[in-house]
N, C-alpha and C positions, 0 to 999 in steps of 0.2 A: 504493500500500500504506500503510495507516494504522499509527501507532505501536503500537496495540493488536494489530494483525495481526502486526507484526514481533515484538512481545513474545511472542505465542503461538507463533510459529515457534521462537524461542529456547527457550521452555519445553518444547516438544516434544523438542528436542535434549537438553536437560538431563534430562528425565524418561525419556529412552530407556533409561537404566539400569534403571529400575523396570519398564518394559515387557519388557525382556529377561528379568528375573528372573521375571516373571509367566509368560512362555513356558516357561522352564526348569522352573518349579514344576509347571505343568500337564503337561508331559511326564513329569516324575518320578512324578507320581501317576496317570498314565494317563487324564487327562481326555479327550483327543481320541480315544483308542482306545475308551473307554467310549461316547462319543457316535457312534463309527463304526457302532454297531449301530442308530442312529436317535435322534431327539430324546428327551431324558429330563427329567423334573421334578427339581427340586433335591434332594428327599429321596432319590429313587432314585439320582441321581448321587453323592450323599454316601455311600450304602451301597456303591456300586460302587468308589469311590475310597478309602474309609476315612477321609475328611476330615470333621471336624465341620461341621454344616450351615451355621452362620453364617460360619465362616471360608471355606467353599467359596463362599458367596454373594458374599463380598468378592472372591475370586479370579475368579469368573465375571463379575462386574461389570467387572473390569479387562480380562479377555479379550474381552468383548463390546465394550467401548469401543475396544479395539485392532483390532477387526474379525476376530479369530481365531474367535470363536463368535458365534452369533446368538440373540436372544431370540425364541422362537416360542410359539405357543399351547400347545404340549405341554411347554414348559419351555425347554430350551437345545438348540441344534444346532450342529454344526461349520459354519464357513464353507466354501465350495467349496475354497479353498486348503488349509485345515486338513484337510479330508477327503482331499485328494489327496496331501498331503506329510507329515502328522503322525500318521496312523493306523497303528498297528503292522501290518505286513504288506501295506500298500497298495503298489501297483506302484511308485510314486515316493517311498515312505517314506524320509525321511532324519532322522526324529526322534531316533534314537540318536546321529547325528552332532552334532546341536544339543545334546542333553541331556548326552552324555558328554564329547565332545572340547571343544566350545565352552563349555558350561556349567561343567564340572568342571575342565578343564585350562587352556584358553586364557583364559576370562573373568577368573578371579582374577588372572592376570598383569597385567591392566590397572591394578591397584592400584599398580604400580610404574612407570607410564609417566612420572610427573613426575621420577623419578630417572634413568630410562633416557635421556630426551631430552638432558639436559646431560652425560651420561656419568658419573653419580655412583653407579651400581650397584656393589656389592661383587662380588667373584668368586663368592661363594656365591649371589648373586641372579641371575647370568647363567648360561647353560648352552648346550650344543649339543644337537642331537637325538641325537648319539652318547652323551652323558652321560645324557640322559633315557631313552633306550631301552635302556640297560644294566640298567635295572630292569625285570624281566619283567612286573610288574603294570602299570606305566606304559605299557610297550610294547603290552600287550594292550588296555588301555583306549583308547589313541590309535588303534591300528591297526584294531580291530574297528569303531570308530565311523567312522573314515576310509573303511573299505571300503563302509559304507552310503552315505556321502556322495559316493563316487566313481563309483558305478554309473551315475548319471544322466549326468554328464559323459562317461563312457566310451561310453555309447550314442550321445551326441551326436557324439563323435569318430569312431566307427565309421561314422556316416552321412555325415560331412563328408569324410573322407579315404578314397580308394580304395587299399587295400593288397593288392588281389588279385594284383598282380605281385610282391609282396615275399615272400621266403621266411624271412627272419630279422629280428627286431626286438629291440633292447636297451632294456629299460625300467629307466632309472636312478633308483633310489630309488622303486621301483614298489610298495612296501608289500605289502599282502596280495593283490595281483594282480587288483584289480577291472578295471583297464584291460587287462591281459594276457588275462584270461579272456574279457572281452567281445570283444576284437579277434580272439582265436582262434576264437570262435564265429561271428563275422561273416566271417572269411577262413580257410577250411579248410586252406590250404597254409602258413599262417603258423606259425612256431616262435618262441618268445619266451624270452629270458634276462632274469631280474629280478635286479638287485643291490640288496640292502638289509641292514640290520643283522641279526645272527643271531637275536635275539629276535623280530624282525618276520618274517624269512624263514621261521622255523619255523611261525608262524601262517599265512603265505601258502601254504606247502606243503600245509597241511591244506585250505585253501579250494580250491586247485588240484585236489587229489585228489578232493574232493567233487564238483567239476565234471567229473571224468573226463578231465582234461587233463594229467595228470602226464607223459605221453609227449611233449607239445608245449611245456610250460612248465617251465623249470628255474630254480633259484635259485642265485645266487652269494652266499654269506654274506660281508658286509663293508661297510665305509664307502665309499659311492659316490665320495667325494672322494679317497680313497686307493687304492681297489682298481684292479687292472689290468683294463681293459675288453676283452672279446673283439673281434677284428678282423673285417672283411669283412661288416659289417652292412648290410642293405638299408634299415633305418630305425632311428632312435634316438629314444626318447620320454623327455622329462623333464617330469613333471607335478608341480606344486607344489614343485619342487626349488629353483629360483632364489630364491624368496621366503623360503626357510628356511635359507639359508646366507649367510655373509658376502659382501659385495660383491666383495672382492678375489679370490674363487674363480671368478667368472663367466667371465672371459676364458679361464682354463684349461679349464673345462668345455666351452666352445664349441670350442676348439682340439682337445681330446681327441675330441669328437664328430666333428669334421670328419675327423680322422685315422683313425677307426675305421669310417667309412662307405665303401662301395663307390662308384665314380663313378656319379653319378645318384641316389645314396641320399639320403634325406630326414631332416632333423632336425625334430622336433615338440616345441615348448616350450609347455606349458599352465600358466598361472599367473595370479595376481592382478596384472594389468597396467593401470595407469591411463592415461588419455589424455595425450598429450604436453603439453597446456596445463595439466595438473594440476587440471582442473575436475571430475574424477570418472572413472569412476562412483563414487557415494557409498560403496556397500558395499565396493568394491575398495579405496578409499582407507582406510576404517576397518579393513579386515583387514590392510593393510600396517602401519598404526599399531600394531595388536595385535602383529604380529611384532617390531616395534621393542622392545616391552616385554620380549620373550624373547631376541631376538638383535639387540642395538643396532646391529650392523654390517650388518644386512640393508639392501639397496638398495630405494629406492622405484622399482620397475620401471615405466617408461613405454614406450609402443609405439615412439616414435621412437628412444629410446636403444637398445632391444633390437634393432630392425631394423638400426641402424648397427653395433652390436656383432657381429651375425651376419654382416653384409656384410664387416666387418673381419676376421672369422675365415675368410673365403673363400666363404661361402655365397651362392648366387645365387637369383634369383626369390623373394626374401624378401617375405612378406606377414604382417601381424598383424591378425587380425579377431576379433570376439567369438565365444566358444563358449557360455558361460552368460551370457545377456543381463544386463547390469548388474553382473556379478560377475567373470568370468574371460575371458581372451583366449587364442587359439591362434596361435602364431608358427610359420611354416613356412619352411624353406630347403632348397635342393638343393645337394649337392656337385657 
C-alpha cells in the first residue's frame, strides 16, 4: 500500500461526515423517492424536490460519487441499494430511521464525543432514555423512526428462531412493537408483553391495534430497568437495550431475565455487539461510539464478554452470531 493510498483511506474516514450529511439531505428532500419512479433529468428532479437546480447538481454529484445514485443517459437513477432501502414505501425502506433518528437525534450528539470520552460532560449534556422520552415529541420522533428500522431485523429474527413452542414472550424495552408484531404474525400461538416508557407505549399500542393484534400484544407502561417483570415467560427479548443503558445494569438485567423464565425458556439479546478482538464490525463499533456521546457509561459490548456474562447468570447453550451482517448480533441462552 502506497503512502498516497493510505492518505486516501484516511481522507475517506474524515470526509465520512460530509457523506452522511449528503445522505440525510437527500432523504429530507425526497431525492430517492422521486427517483423511485424511474430515472429523471436534473431539471425534472429539481421540480420534484423543490431544490434549486445548481444546488441539486452539487448534491447529486456527491450522491453519485458515494454510489447512492447513478448517472445514466436519462439523467440520474437510484443505485440498487438506494432503490431497495431508501425509497419511501419500499419493502425494506428504512429511510425514516436514517433521516429522523440518526440524522436529527443521534448524529448531532457526536459533536460532544470529545467531552464524553474523558468524562467532562455536564449533567445537562448527558441524559437517559427515560429523560429523553419524557418529552412526547422526542419520544414520537425516536420511536416512529425506530419502528421503521426494526422491521427488517424483526423479520430476520422470526426466520432465525423457532418460537412455535412458546406461548409467552416478554419484550423488554420493545418500543412501538415492531418485533412483537412481526413475531406474533410468524407464530400464531404467541402472546407478547412489551415494557416501555409511557410515551412510547402509547404509540406502540396504536401500531398494535392497526395490526389487529391488541388481543395478543399488551403493554406495561414503565422503565424497563425499574419495572416488575411478569413471571413464567417462555422467552424474553431485549433488543437494542444493553447498548442504551449503563454498564452496571447489565448483570441485573440478565439475572432478572433468568428468574422470570420458565425452565427451558430462552433469552434473546439483539444489539450492537463487536467482535471480541475489537477489530469490528466497523458500523457496530461506530454506533457504540455514538452511544458513548449520549450515555458515557454505556459498555462496548463484545461477543465474548456477553457470552461469559450470560453463562455467569446461569444460562446454558449460549451462542452469539450475526443477525444484521456487519451491524448487529443475536445472543441466545437457555435457562
